[in-house]
mmCIF file of the N, C-alpha and C atoms, coordinates in Angstrom:
data_MODEL
# 
_entry.id   MODEL 
# 
loop_
_atom_site.group_PDB 
_atom_site.id 
_atom_site.type_symbol 
_atom_site.label_atom_id 
_atom_site.label_alt_id 
_atom_site.label_comp_id 
_atom_site.label_asym_id 
_atom_site.label_entity_id 
_atom_site.label_seq_id 
_atom_site.pdbx_PDB_ins_code 
_atom_site.Cartn_x 
_atom_site.Cartn_y 
_atom_site.Cartn_z 
_atom_site.occupancy 
_atom_site.B_iso_or_equiv 
_atom_site.pdbx_formal_charge 
_atom_site.auth_seq_id 
_atom_site.auth_comp_id 
_atom_site.auth_asym_id 
_atom_site.auth_atom_id 
_atom_site.pdbx_PDB_model_num 
ATOM 1   N N  . MET A 1 1  ? -2.774  -4.690  0.531   1.00 0.00 ? 1  MET A N  1 
ATOM 2   C CA . MET A 1 1  ? -3.310  -3.371  0.108   1.00 0.00 ? 1  MET A CA 1 
ATOM 3   C C  . MET A 1 1  ? -4.319  -3.638  -1.001  1.00 0.00 ? 1  MET A C  1 
ATOM 4   N N  . ARG A 1 2  ? -5.378  -3.168  -0.999  1.00 0.00 ? 2  ARG A N  1 
ATOM 5   C CA . ARG A 1 2  ? -6.401  -3.290  -2.016  1.00 0.00 ? 2  ARG A CA 1 
ATOM 6   C C  . ARG A 1 2  ? -6.394  -2.031  -2.963  1.00 0.00 ? 2  ARG A C  1 
ATOM 7   N N  . VAL A 1 3  ? -6.412  -2.407  -4.257  1.00 0.00 ? 3  VAL A N  1 
ATOM 8   C CA . VAL A 1 3  ? -6.412  -1.408  -5.298  1.00 0.00 ? 3  VAL A CA 1 
ATOM 9   C C  . VAL A 1 3  ? -7.808  -1.544  -6.080  1.00 0.00 ? 3  VAL A C  1 
ATOM 10  N N  . ARG A 1 4  ? -8.462  -0.395  -5.979  1.00 0.00 ? 4  ARG A N  1 
ATOM 11  C CA . ARG A 1 4  ? -9.843  -0.406  -6.656  1.00 0.00 ? 4  ARG A CA 1 
ATOM 12  C C  . ARG A 1 4  ? -9.833  0.572   -7.713  1.00 0.00 ? 4  ARG A C  1 
ATOM 13  N N  . SER A 1 5  ? -10.426 0.242   -8.867  1.00 0.00 ? 5  SER A N  1 
ATOM 14  C CA . SER A 1 5  ? -10.602 1.135   -9.949  1.00 0.00 ? 5  SER A CA 1 
ATOM 15  C C  . SER A 1 5  ? -11.762 0.671   -10.697 1.00 0.00 ? 5  SER A C  1 
ATOM 16  N N  . LYS A 1 6  ? -12.149 1.409   -11.792 1.00 0.00 ? 6  LYS A N  1 
ATOM 17  C CA . LYS A 1 6  ? -13.241 0.961   -12.667 1.00 0.00 ? 6  LYS A CA 1 
ATOM 18  C C  . LYS A 1 6  ? -12.769 -0.366  -13.508 1.00 0.00 ? 6  LYS A C  1 
ATOM 19  N N  . LEU A 1 7  ? -11.429 -0.481  -13.646 1.00 0.00 ? 7  LEU A N  1 
ATOM 20  C CA . LEU A 1 7  ? -10.971 -1.660  -14.385 1.00 0.00 ? 7  LEU A CA 1 
ATOM 21  C C  . LEU A 1 7  ? -10.879 -2.884  -13.511 1.00 0.00 ? 7  LEU A C  1 
ATOM 22  N N  . ALA A 1 8  ? -10.573 -2.816  -12.213 1.00 0.00 ? 8  ALA A N  1 
ATOM 23  C CA . ALA A 1 8  ? -10.345 -3.966  -11.397 1.00 0.00 ? 8  ALA A CA 1 
ATOM 24  C C  . ALA A 1 8  ? -10.379 -3.574  -9.923  1.00 0.00 ? 8  ALA A C  1 
ATOM 25  N N  . ASP A 1 9  ? -10.744 -4.721  -9.215  1.00 0.00 ? 9  ASP A N  1 
ATOM 26  C CA . ASP A 1 9  ? -10.703 -4.658  -7.727  1.00 0.00 ? 9  ASP A CA 1 
ATOM 27  C C  . ASP A 1 9  ? -9.683  -5.625  -7.329  1.00 0.00 ? 9  ASP A C  1 
ATOM 28  N N  . VAL A 1 10 ? -8.451  -5.377  -6.942  1.00 0.00 ? 10 VAL A N  1 
ATOM 29  C CA . VAL A 1 10 ? -7.334  -6.367  -6.764  1.00 0.00 ? 10 VAL A CA 1 
ATOM 30  C C  . VAL A 1 10 ? -6.714  -6.219  -5.336  1.00 0.00 ? 10 VAL A C  1 
ATOM 31  N N  . GLU A 1 11 ? -6.556  -7.363  -4.756  1.00 0.00 ? 11 GLU A N  1 
ATOM 32  C CA . GLU A 1 11 ? -5.801  -7.342  -3.529  1.00 0.00 ? 11 GLU A CA 1 
ATOM 33  C C  . GLU A 1 11 ? -4.294  -7.509  -3.884  1.00 0.00 ? 11 GLU A C  1 
ATOM 34  N N  . PHE A 1 12 ? -3.450  -6.468  -3.614  1.00 0.00 ? 12 PHE A N  1 
ATOM 35  C CA . PHE A 1 12 ? -2.163  -6.473  -3.889  1.00 0.00 ? 12 PHE A CA 1 
ATOM 36  C C  . PHE A 1 12 ? -1.396  -6.830  -2.628  1.00 0.00 ? 12 PHE A C  1 
ATOM 37  N N  . ARG A 1 13 ? -0.629  -7.872  -2.750  1.00 0.00 ? 13 ARG A N  1 
ATOM 38  C CA . ARG A 1 13 ? 0.324   -8.308  -1.717  1.00 0.00 ? 13 ARG A CA 1 
ATOM 39  C C  . ARG A 1 13 ? 1.826   -8.068  -2.133  1.00 0.00 ? 13 ARG A C  1 
ATOM 40  N N  . PHE A 1 14 ? 2.571   -7.313  -1.245  1.00 0.00 ? 14 PHE A N  1 
ATOM 41  C CA . PHE A 1 14 ? 3.932   -7.167  -1.676  1.00 0.00 ? 14 PHE A CA 1 
ATOM 42  C C  . PHE A 1 14 ? 4.853   -8.340  -1.831  1.00 0.00 ? 14 PHE A C  1 
ATOM 43  N N  . GLY A 1 15 ? 5.554   -8.289  -2.772  1.00 0.00 ? 15 GLY A N  1 
ATOM 44  C CA . GLY A 1 15 ? 6.672   -9.374  -2.917  1.00 0.00 ? 15 GLY A CA 1 
ATOM 45  C C  . GLY A 1 15 ? 8.003   -8.773  -2.871  1.00 0.00 ? 15 GLY A C  1 
ATOM 46  N N  . SER A 1 16 ? 8.800   -9.085  -3.808  1.00 0.00 ? 16 SER A N  1 
ATOM 47  C CA . SER A 1 16 ? 10.130  -8.555  -3.789  1.00 0.00 ? 16 SER A CA 1 
ATOM 48  C C  . SER A 1 16 ? 10.229  -6.994  -4.265  1.00 0.00 ? 16 SER A C  1 
ATOM 49  N N  . ILE A 1 17 ? 11.197  -6.398  -3.661  1.00 0.00 ? 17 ILE A N  1 
ATOM 50  C CA . ILE A 1 17 ? 11.381  -4.900  -4.069  1.00 0.00 ? 17 ILE A CA 1 
ATOM 51  C C  . ILE A 1 17 ? 12.821  -4.838  -4.426  1.00 0.00 ? 17 ILE A C  1 
ATOM 52  N N  . GLU A 1 18 ? 13.005  -4.169  -5.608  1.00 0.00 ? 18 GLU A N  1 
ATOM 53  C CA . GLU A 1 18 ? 14.332  -3.883  -6.137  1.00 0.00 ? 18 GLU A CA 1 
ATOM 54  C C  . GLU A 1 18 ? 14.493  -2.536  -6.658  1.00 0.00 ? 18 GLU A C  1 
ATOM 55  N N  . ARG A 1 19 ? 15.695  -2.178  -7.025  1.00 0.00 ? 19 ARG A N  1 
ATOM 56  C CA . ARG A 1 19 ? 15.879  -0.863  -7.577  1.00 0.00 ? 19 ARG A CA 1 
ATOM 57  C C  . ARG A 1 19 ? 16.517  -1.178  -8.990  1.00 0.00 ? 19 ARG A C  1 
ATOM 58  N N  . ARG A 1 20 ? 15.908  -0.500  -9.952  1.00 0.00 ? 20 ARG A N  1 
ATOM 59  C CA . ARG A 1 20 ? 16.396  -0.549  -11.317 1.00 0.00 ? 20 ARG A CA 1 
ATOM 60  C C  . ARG A 1 20 ? 16.643  0.956   -11.879 1.00 0.00 ? 20 ARG A C  1 
ATOM 61  N N  . GLY A 1 21 ? 17.920  1.121   -12.003 1.00 0.00 ? 21 GLY A N  1 
ATOM 62  C CA . GLY A 1 21 ? 18.236  2.501   -12.332 1.00 0.00 ? 21 GLY A CA 1 
ATOM 63  C C  . GLY A 1 21 ? 17.873  3.435   -11.423 1.00 0.00 ? 21 GLY A C  1 
ATOM 64  N N  . ASN A 1 22 ? 16.866  4.429   -11.690 1.00 0.00 ? 22 ASN A N  1 
ATOM 65  C CA . ASN A 1 22 ? 16.421  5.407   -10.730 1.00 0.00 ? 22 ASN A CA 1 
ATOM 66  C C  . ASN A 1 22 ? 15.098  5.015   -10.109 1.00 0.00 ? 22 ASN A C  1 
ATOM 67  N N  . ASP A 1 23 ? 14.629  3.878   -10.555 1.00 0.00 ? 23 ASP A N  1 
ATOM 68  C CA . ASP A 1 23 ? 13.272  3.514   -10.119 1.00 0.00 ? 23 ASP A CA 1 
ATOM 69  C C  . ASP A 1 23 ? 13.197  2.423   -9.113  1.00 0.00 ? 23 ASP A C  1 
ATOM 70  N N  . LEU A 1 24 ? 12.128  2.441   -8.262  1.00 0.00 ? 24 LEU A N  1 
ATOM 71  C CA . LEU A 1 24 ? 12.061  1.379   -7.250  1.00 0.00 ? 24 LEU A CA 1 
ATOM 72  C C  . LEU A 1 24 ? 10.958  0.439   -7.965  1.00 0.00 ? 24 LEU A C  1 
ATOM 73  N N  . VAL A 1 25 ? 11.176  -0.843  -7.959  1.00 0.00 ? 25 VAL A N  1 
ATOM 74  C CA . VAL A 1 25 ? 10.299  -1.771  -8.591  1.00 0.00 ? 25 VAL A CA 1 
ATOM 75  C C  . VAL A 1 25 ? 9.709   -2.648  -7.517  1.00 0.00 ? 25 VAL A C  1 
ATOM 76  N N  . ILE A 1 26 ? 8.347   -2.683  -7.390  1.00 0.00 ? 26 ILE A N  1 
ATOM 77  C CA . ILE A 1 26 ? 7.627   -3.467  -6.490  1.00 0.00 ? 26 ILE A CA 1 
ATOM 78  C C  . ILE A 1 26 ? 6.929   -4.551  -7.129  1.00 0.00 ? 26 ILE A C  1 
ATOM 79  N N  . ASN A 1 27 ? 7.307   -5.739  -6.825  1.00 0.00 ? 27 ASN A N  1 
ATOM 80  C CA . ASN A 1 27 ? 6.681   -6.959  -7.568  1.00 0.00 ? 27 ASN A CA 1 
ATOM 81  C C  . ASN A 1 27 ? 5.573   -7.534  -6.585  1.00 0.00 ? 27 ASN A C  1 
ATOM 82  N N  . SER A 1 28 ? 4.496   -8.044  -7.089  1.00 0.00 ? 28 SER A N  1 
ATOM 83  C CA . SER A 1 28 ? 3.448   -8.712  -6.322  1.00 0.00 ? 28 SER A CA 1 
ATOM 84  C C  . SER A 1 28 ? 4.055   -10.028 -5.740  1.00 0.00 ? 28 SER A C  1 
ATOM 85  N N  . HIS A 1 29 ? 3.383   -10.534 -4.817  1.00 0.00 ? 29 HIS A N  1 
ATOM 86  C CA . HIS A 1 29 ? 3.740   -11.724 -4.038  1.00 0.00 ? 29 HIS A CA 1 
ATOM 87  C C  . HIS A 1 29 ? 3.696   -12.965 -5.083  1.00 0.00 ? 29 HIS A C  1 
ATOM 88  N N  . PRO A 1 30 ? 4.502   -13.837 -4.965  1.00 0.00 ? 30 PRO A N  1 
ATOM 89  C CA . PRO A 1 30 ? 4.586   -14.873 -5.916  1.00 0.00 ? 30 PRO A CA 1 
ATOM 90  C C  . PRO A 1 30 ? 3.228   -15.786 -5.930  1.00 0.00 ? 30 PRO A C  1 
ATOM 91  N N  . ASP A 1 31 ? 2.487   -15.836 -4.776  1.00 0.00 ? 31 ASP A N  1 
ATOM 92  C CA . ASP A 1 31 ? 1.226   -16.561 -4.674  1.00 0.00 ? 31 ASP A CA 1 
ATOM 93  C C  . ASP A 1 31 ? 0.105   -15.895 -5.322  1.00 0.00 ? 31 ASP A C  1 
ATOM 94  N N  . GLN A 1 32 ? 0.271   -14.665 -5.754  1.00 0.00 ? 32 GLN A N  1 
ATOM 95  C CA . GLN A 1 32 ? -0.990  -13.966 -6.234  1.00 0.00 ? 32 GLN A CA 1 
ATOM 96  C C  . GLN A 1 32 ? -1.137  -14.375 -7.662  1.00 0.00 ? 32 GLN A C  1 
ATOM 97  N N  . PRO A 1 33 ? -2.389  -14.545 -8.017  1.00 0.00 ? 33 PRO A N  1 
ATOM 98  C CA . PRO A 1 33 ? -2.849  -15.026 -9.381  1.00 0.00 ? 33 PRO A CA 1 
ATOM 99  C C  . PRO A 1 33 ? -2.498  -14.054 -10.440 1.00 0.00 ? 33 PRO A C  1 
ATOM 100 N N  . LEU A 1 34 ? -2.693  -12.740 -10.216 1.00 0.00 ? 34 LEU A N  1 
ATOM 101 C CA . LEU A 1 34 ? -2.458  -11.642 -11.084 1.00 0.00 ? 34 LEU A CA 1 
ATOM 102 C C  . LEU A 1 34 ? -1.180  -11.090 -10.834 1.00 0.00 ? 34 LEU A C  1 
ATOM 103 N N  . LYS A 1 35 ? -0.110  -11.455 -11.628 1.00 0.00 ? 35 LYS A N  1 
ATOM 104 C CA . LYS A 1 35 ? 1.257   -10.825 -11.312 1.00 0.00 ? 35 LYS A CA 1 
ATOM 105 C C  . LYS A 1 35 ? 1.237   -9.415  -11.776 1.00 0.00 ? 35 LYS A C  1 
ATOM 106 N N  . SER A 1 36 ? 1.746   -8.689  -10.784 1.00 0.00 ? 36 SER A N  1 
ATOM 107 C CA . SER A 1 36 ? 1.900   -7.107  -11.032 1.00 0.00 ? 36 SER A CA 1 
ATOM 108 C C  . SER A 1 36 ? 3.193   -6.656  -10.764 1.00 0.00 ? 36 SER A C  1 
ATOM 109 N N  . ARG A 1 37 ? 3.572   -5.485  -11.393 1.00 0.00 ? 37 ARG A N  1 
ATOM 110 C CA . ARG A 1 37 ? 4.810   -4.813  -11.110 1.00 0.00 ? 37 ARG A CA 1 
ATOM 111 C C  . ARG A 1 37 ? 4.557   -3.391  -11.077 1.00 0.00 ? 37 ARG A C  1 
ATOM 112 N N  . VAL A 1 38 ? 5.072   -2.699  -10.000 1.00 0.00 ? 38 VAL A N  1 
ATOM 113 C CA . VAL A 1 38 ? 4.742   -1.287  -9.825  1.00 0.00 ? 38 VAL A CA 1 
ATOM 114 C C  . VAL A 1 38 ? 6.139   -0.630  -9.920  1.00 0.00 ? 38 VAL A C  1 
ATOM 115 N N  . TYR A 1 39 ? 6.206   0.423   -10.806 1.00 0.00 ? 39 TYR A N  1 
ATOM 116 C CA . TYR A 1 39 ? 7.458   1.152   -10.937 1.00 0.00 ? 39 TYR A CA 1 
ATOM 117 C C  . TYR A 1 39 ? 7.276   2.579   -10.190 1.00 0.00 ? 39 TYR A C  1 
ATOM 118 N N  . VAL A 1 40 ? 8.157   2.872   -9.305  1.00 0.00 ? 40 VAL A N  1 
ATOM 119 C CA . VAL A 1 40 ? 8.012   4.133   -8.594  1.00 0.00 ? 40 VAL A CA 1 
ATOM 120 C C  . VAL A 1 40 ? 9.328   4.954   -8.828  1.00 0.00 ? 40 VAL A C  1 
ATOM 121 N N  . SER A 1 41 ? 9.107   6.096   -9.443  1.00 0.00 ? 41 SER A N  1 
ATOM 122 C CA . SER A 1 41 ? 10.155  7.077   -9.758  1.00 0.00 ? 41 SER A CA 1 
ATOM 123 C C  . SER A 1 41 ? 10.426  7.882   -8.514  1.00 0.00 ? 41 SER A C  1 
ATOM 124 N N  . PRO A 1 42 ? 11.558  8.684   -8.638  1.00 0.00 ? 42 PRO A N  1 
ATOM 125 C CA . PRO A 1 42 ? 11.788  9.635   -7.568  1.00 0.00 ? 42 PRO A CA 1 
ATOM 126 C C  . PRO A 1 42 ? 10.699  10.790  -7.495  1.00 0.00 ? 42 PRO A C  1 
ATOM 127 N N  . GLN A 1 43 ? 10.256  11.210  -8.802  1.00 0.00 ? 43 GLN A N  1 
ATOM 128 C CA . GLN A 1 43 ? 9.103   12.157  -8.964  1.00 0.00 ? 43 GLN A CA 1 
ATOM 129 C C  . GLN A 1 43 ? 7.853   11.658  -8.230  1.00 0.00 ? 43 GLN A C  1 
ATOM 130 N N  . ASP A 1 44 ? 7.642   10.397  -8.406  1.00 0.00 ? 44 ASP A N  1 
ATOM 131 C CA . ASP A 1 44 ? 6.422   9.828   -7.705  1.00 0.00 ? 44 ASP A CA 1 
ATOM 132 C C  . ASP A 1 44 ? 6.414   9.925   -6.205  1.00 0.00 ? 44 ASP A C  1 
ATOM 133 N N  . VAL A 1 45 ? 7.612   9.603   -5.658  1.00 0.00 ? 45 VAL A N  1 
ATOM 134 C CA . VAL A 1 45 ? 7.824   9.695   -4.208  1.00 0.00 ? 45 VAL A CA 1 
ATOM 135 C C  . VAL A 1 45 ? 7.626   11.188  -3.739  1.00 0.00 ? 45 VAL A C  1 
ATOM 136 N N  . LEU A 1 46 ? 8.248   12.008  -4.502  1.00 0.00 ? 46 LEU A N  1 
ATOM 137 C CA . LEU A 1 46 ? 8.080   13.485  -4.093  1.00 0.00 ? 46 LEU A CA 1 
ATOM 138 C C  . LEU A 1 46 ? 6.548   13.954  -4.118  1.00 0.00 ? 46 LEU A C  1 
ATOM 139 N N  . ALA A 1 47 ? 5.938   13.462  -5.162  1.00 0.00 ? 47 ALA A N  1 
ATOM 140 C CA . ALA A 1 47 ? 4.572   13.953  -5.415  1.00 0.00 ? 47 ALA A CA 1 
ATOM 141 C C  . ALA A 1 47 ? 3.640   13.378  -4.247  1.00 0.00 ? 47 ALA A C  1 
ATOM 142 N N  . ALA A 1 48 ? 3.940   12.026  -3.907  1.00 0.00 ? 48 ALA A N  1 
ATOM 143 C CA . ALA A 1 48 ? 3.146   11.371  -2.927  1.00 0.00 ? 48 ALA A CA 1 
ATOM 144 C C  . ALA A 1 48 ? 3.437   12.047  -1.474  1.00 0.00 ? 48 ALA A C  1 
ATOM 145 N N  . LEU A 1 49 ? 4.643   12.334  -1.267  1.00 0.00 ? 49 LEU A N  1 
ATOM 146 C CA . LEU A 1 49 ? 5.063   12.905  0.062   1.00 0.00 ? 49 LEU A CA 1 
ATOM 147 C C  . LEU A 1 49 ? 4.378   14.283  0.173   1.00 0.00 ? 49 LEU A C  1 
ATOM 148 N N  . GLY A 1 50 ? 4.508   15.098  -1.015  1.00 0.00 ? 50 GLY A N  1 
ATOM 149 C CA . GLY A 1 50 ? 3.859   16.377  -0.969  1.00 0.00 ? 50 GLY A CA 1 
ATOM 150 C C  . GLY A 1 50 ? 2.411   16.381  -0.691  1.00 0.00 ? 50 GLY A C  1 
ATOM 151 N N  . LYS A 1 51 ? 1.685   15.344  -1.234  1.00 0.00 ? 51 LYS A N  1 
ATOM 152 C CA . LYS A 1 51 ? 0.226   15.206  -1.012  1.00 0.00 ? 51 LYS A CA 1 
ATOM 153 C C  . LYS A 1 51 ? -0.070  14.757  0.441   1.00 0.00 ? 51 LYS A C  1 
ATOM 154 N N  . LEU A 1 52 ? 0.897   13.884  0.960   1.00 0.00 ? 52 LEU A N  1 
ATOM 155 C CA . LEU A 1 52 ? 0.663   13.385  2.338   1.00 0.00 ? 52 LEU A CA 1 
ATOM 156 C C  . LEU A 1 52 ? 0.915   14.550  3.438   1.00 0.00 ? 52 LEU A C  1 
ATOM 157 N N  . VAL A 1 53 ? 1.912   15.394  3.135   1.00 0.00 ? 53 VAL A N  1 
ATOM 158 C CA . VAL A 1 53 ? 2.218   16.417  4.167   1.00 0.00 ? 53 VAL A CA 1 
ATOM 159 C C  . VAL A 1 53 ? 1.005   17.387  4.397   1.00 0.00 ? 53 VAL A C  1 
ATOM 160 N N  . VAL A 1 54 ? 0.387   17.700  3.167   1.00 0.00 ? 54 VAL A N  1 
ATOM 161 C CA . VAL A 1 54 ? -0.772  18.736  3.278   1.00 0.00 ? 54 VAL A CA 1 
ATOM 162 C C  . VAL A 1 54 ? -2.061  18.148  3.589   1.00 0.00 ? 54 VAL A C  1 
ATOM 163 N N  . SER A 1 55 ? -2.201  16.753  3.700   1.00 0.00 ? 55 SER A N  1 
ATOM 164 C CA . SER A 1 55 ? -3.489  16.136  3.873   1.00 0.00 ? 55 SER A CA 1 
ATOM 165 C C  . SER A 1 55 ? -3.800  15.950  5.312   1.00 0.00 ? 55 SER A C  1 
ATOM 166 N N  . PRO A 1 56 ? -4.898  16.535  5.836   1.00 0.00 ? 56 PRO A N  1 
ATOM 167 C CA . PRO A 1 56 ? -5.272  16.351  7.125   1.00 0.00 ? 56 PRO A CA 1 
ATOM 168 C C  . PRO A 1 56 ? -5.665  14.916  7.391   1.00 0.00 ? 56 PRO A C  1 
ATOM 169 N N  . ALA A 1 57 ? -6.187  14.158  6.352   1.00 0.00 ? 57 ALA A N  1 
ATOM 170 C CA . ALA A 1 57 ? -6.592  12.743  6.514   1.00 0.00 ? 57 ALA A CA 1 
ATOM 171 C C  . ALA A 1 57 ? -5.414  11.918  6.786   1.00 0.00 ? 57 ALA A C  1 
ATOM 172 N N  . ALA A 1 58 ? -4.309  12.333  6.033   1.00 0.00 ? 58 ALA A N  1 
ATOM 173 C CA . ALA A 1 58 ? -3.054  11.390  6.185   1.00 0.00 ? 58 ALA A CA 1 
ATOM 174 C C  . ALA A 1 58 ? -2.403  11.620  7.580   1.00 0.00 ? 58 ALA A C  1 
ATOM 175 N N  . TRP A 1 59 ? -2.458  12.858  8.189   1.00 0.00 ? 59 TRP A N  1 
ATOM 176 C CA . TRP A 1 59 ? -1.956  13.113  9.468   1.00 0.00 ? 59 TRP A CA 1 
ATOM 177 C C  . TRP A 1 59 ? -2.789  12.426  10.514  1.00 0.00 ? 59 TRP A C  1 
ATOM 178 N N  . ALA A 1 60 ? -4.166  12.396  10.281  1.00 0.00 ? 60 ALA A N  1 
ATOM 179 C CA . ALA A 1 60 ? -5.057  11.789  11.282  1.00 0.00 ? 60 ALA A CA 1 
ATOM 180 C C  . ALA A 1 60 ? -4.800  10.255  11.184  1.00 0.00 ? 60 ALA A C  1 
ATOM 181 N N  . PHE A 1 61 ? -4.562  9.726   9.958   1.00 0.00 ? 61 PHE A N  1 
ATOM 182 C CA . PHE A 1 61 ? -4.262  8.261   9.927   1.00 0.00 ? 61 PHE A CA 1 
ATOM 183 C C  . PHE A 1 61 ? -2.929  7.993   10.516  1.00 0.00 ? 61 PHE A C  1 
ATOM 184 N N  . LEU A 1 62 ? -1.953  8.768   10.389  1.00 0.00 ? 62 LEU A N  1 
ATOM 185 C CA . LEU A 1 62 ? -0.653  8.562   10.878  1.00 0.00 ? 62 LEU A CA 1 
ATOM 186 C C  . LEU A 1 62 ? -0.701  8.593   12.485  1.00 0.00 ? 62 LEU A C  1 
ATOM 187 N N  . LEU A 1 63 ? -1.332  9.678   12.988  1.00 0.00 ? 63 LEU A N  1 
ATOM 188 C CA . LEU A 1 63 ? -1.365  9.757   14.523  1.00 0.00 ? 63 LEU A CA 1 
ATOM 189 C C  . LEU A 1 63 ? -2.214  8.706   15.080  1.00 0.00 ? 63 LEU A C  1 
ATOM 190 N N  . GLY A 1 64 ? -3.349  8.266   14.340  1.00 0.00 ? 64 GLY A N  1 
ATOM 191 C CA . GLY A 1 64 ? -4.190  7.258   14.843  1.00 0.00 ? 64 GLY A CA 1 
ATOM 192 C C  . GLY A 1 64 ? -3.733  5.834   14.558  1.00 0.00 ? 64 GLY A C  1 
ATOM 193 N N  . PHE A 1 65 ? -2.628  5.632   13.814  1.00 0.00 ? 65 PHE A N  1 
ATOM 194 C CA . PHE A 1 65 ? -2.271  4.306   13.260  1.00 0.00 ? 65 PHE A CA 1 
ATOM 195 C C  . PHE A 1 65 ? -2.164  3.213   14.340  1.00 0.00 ? 65 PHE A C  1 
ATOM 196 N N  . PRO A 1 66 ? -1.699  3.481   15.589  1.00 0.00 ? 66 PRO A N  1 
ATOM 197 C CA . PRO A 1 66 ? -1.651  2.362   16.570  1.00 0.00 ? 66 PRO A CA 1 
ATOM 198 C C  . PRO A 1 66 ? -3.124  1.862   16.691  1.00 0.00 ? 66 PRO A C  1 
ATOM 199 N N  . TYR A 1 67 ? -3.920  2.804   16.943  1.00 0.00 ? 67 TYR A N  1 
ATOM 200 C CA . TYR A 1 67 ? -5.436  2.511   17.233  1.00 0.00 ? 67 TYR A CA 1 
ATOM 201 C C  . TYR A 1 67 ? -5.918  1.728   16.060  1.00 0.00 ? 67 TYR A C  1 
ATOM 202 N N  . PHE A 1 68 ? -5.806  2.279   14.857  1.00 0.00 ? 68 PHE A N  1 
ATOM 203 C CA . PHE A 1 68 ? -6.415  1.613   13.628  1.00 0.00 ? 68 PHE A CA 1 
ATOM 204 C C  . PHE A 1 68 ? -5.865  0.159   13.427  1.00 0.00 ? 68 PHE A C  1 
ATOM 205 N N  . TYR A 1 69 ? -4.455  0.049   13.699  1.00 0.00 ? 69 TYR A N  1 
ATOM 206 C CA . TYR A 1 69 ? -3.870  -1.251  13.566  1.00 0.00 ? 69 TYR A CA 1 
ATOM 207 C C  . TYR A 1 69 ? -4.469  -2.203  14.489  1.00 0.00 ? 69 TYR A C  1 
ATOM 208 N N  . LEU A 1 70 ? -4.474  -1.853  15.727  1.00 0.00 ? 70 LEU A N  1 
ATOM 209 C CA . LEU A 1 70 ? -4.988  -2.759  16.826  1.00 0.00 ? 70 LEU A CA 1 
ATOM 210 C C  . LEU A 1 70 ? -6.440  -3.144  16.507  1.00 0.00 ? 70 LEU A C  1 
ATOM 211 N N  . ARG A 1 71 ? -7.149  -2.211  16.211  1.00 0.00 ? 71 ARG A N  1 
ATOM 212 C CA . ARG A 1 71 ? -8.671  -2.387  15.826  1.00 0.00 ? 71 ARG A CA 1 
ATOM 213 C C  . ARG A 1 71 ? -8.822  -3.324  14.715  1.00 0.00 ? 71 ARG A C  1 
ATOM 214 N N  . SER A 1 72 ? -7.934  -3.232  13.703  1.00 0.00 ? 72 SER A N  1 
ATOM 215 C CA . SER A 1 72 ? -8.157  -4.076  12.500  1.00 0.00 ? 72 SER A CA 1 
ATOM 216 C C  . SER A 1 72 ? -7.716  -5.532  12.790  1.00 0.00 ? 72 SER A C  1 
ATOM 217 N N  . ARG A 1 73 ? -6.711  -5.721  13.765  1.00 0.00 ? 73 ARG A N  1 
ATOM 218 C CA . ARG A 1 73 ? -6.218  -6.969  14.269  1.00 0.00 ? 73 ARG A CA 1 
ATOM 219 C C  . ARG A 1 73 ? -7.270  -7.700  15.028  1.00 0.00 ? 73 ARG A C  1 
ATOM 220 N N  . LYS A 1 74 ? -8.022  -6.833  15.920  1.00 0.00 ? 74 LYS A N  1 
ATOM 221 C CA . LYS A 1 74 ? -8.961  -7.373  16.725  1.00 0.00 ? 74 LYS A CA 1 
ATOM 222 C C  . LYS A 1 74 ? -10.164 -7.785  15.776  1.00 0.00 ? 74 LYS A C  1 
ATOM 223 N N  . GLY A 1 75 ? -10.534 -7.040  14.737  1.00 0.00 ? 75 GLY A N  1 
ATOM 224 C CA . GLY A 1 75 ? -11.530 -7.418  13.928  1.00 0.00 ? 75 GLY A CA 1 
ATOM 225 C C  . GLY A 1 75 ? -11.156 -8.681  13.080  1.00 0.00 ? 75 GLY A C  1 
ATOM 226 N N  . GLU A 1 76 ? -9.989  -8.911  12.784  1.00 0.00 ? 76 GLU A N  1 
ATOM 227 C CA . GLU A 1 76 ? -9.516  -10.178 12.110  1.00 0.00 ? 76 GLU A CA 1 
ATOM 228 C C  . GLU A 1 76 ? -9.727  -11.284 12.967  1.00 0.00 ? 76 GLU A C  1 
ATOM 229 N N  . LYS A 1 77 ? -9.495  -11.234 14.305  1.00 0.00 ? 77 LYS A N  1 
ATOM 230 C CA . LYS A 1 77 ? -9.658  -12.372 15.247  1.00 0.00 ? 77 LYS A CA 1 
ATOM 231 C C  . LYS A 1 77 ? -11.084 -12.725 15.286  1.00 0.00 ? 77 LYS A C  1 
ATOM 232 N N  . ARG A 1 78 ? -12.037 -11.844 15.212  1.00 0.00 ? 78 ARG A N  1 
ATOM 233 C CA . ARG A 1 78 ? -13.454 -12.141 15.317  1.00 0.00 ? 78 ARG A CA 1 
ATOM 234 C C  . ARG A 1 78 ? -13.864 -12.867 14.110  1.00 0.00 ? 78 ARG A C  1 
ATOM 235 N N  . ILE A 1 79 ? -13.323 -12.647 12.934  1.00 0.00 ? 79 ILE A N  1 
ATOM 236 C CA . ILE A 1 79 ? -13.714 -13.245 11.725  1.00 0.00 ? 79 ILE A CA 1 
ATOM 237 C C  . ILE A 1 79 ? -13.256 -14.697 11.597  1.00 0.00 ? 79 ILE A C  1 
ATOM 238 N N  . ARG A 1 80 ? -12.006 -14.809 12.036  1.00 0.00 ? 80 ARG A N  1 
ATOM 239 C CA . ARG A 1 80 ? -11.323 -16.163 11.906  1.00 0.00 ? 80 ARG A CA 1 
ATOM 240 C C  . ARG A 1 80 ? -11.504 -16.913 13.256  1.00 0.00 ? 80 ARG A C  1 
ATOM 241 N N  . PRO A 1 81 ? -11.882 -18.207 13.158  1.00 0.00 ? 81 PRO A N  1 
ATOM 242 C CA . PRO A 1 81 ? -12.022 -18.959 14.429  1.00 0.00 ? 81 PRO A CA 1 
ATOM 243 C C  . PRO A 1 81 ? -10.762 -19.255 15.023  1.00 0.00 ? 81 PRO A C  1 
# 
């Protein structure tokens, strides 16, 4: 997953996922040079789900996911020998 902002453009690869109290903690992959930790609260999940449910773009992505996934895999094969 790529995270882009004015502060950074970072490729985030998922590492371990654990629960601490009421939060979900997502750690970056051990091989990543920039170690990151993302804390996800129950309120964050509800807010994200609420935005996704009313977003036409999210529904289009969900319905088209098999196509997008296969197209991205095919594109990767062209780039790599």
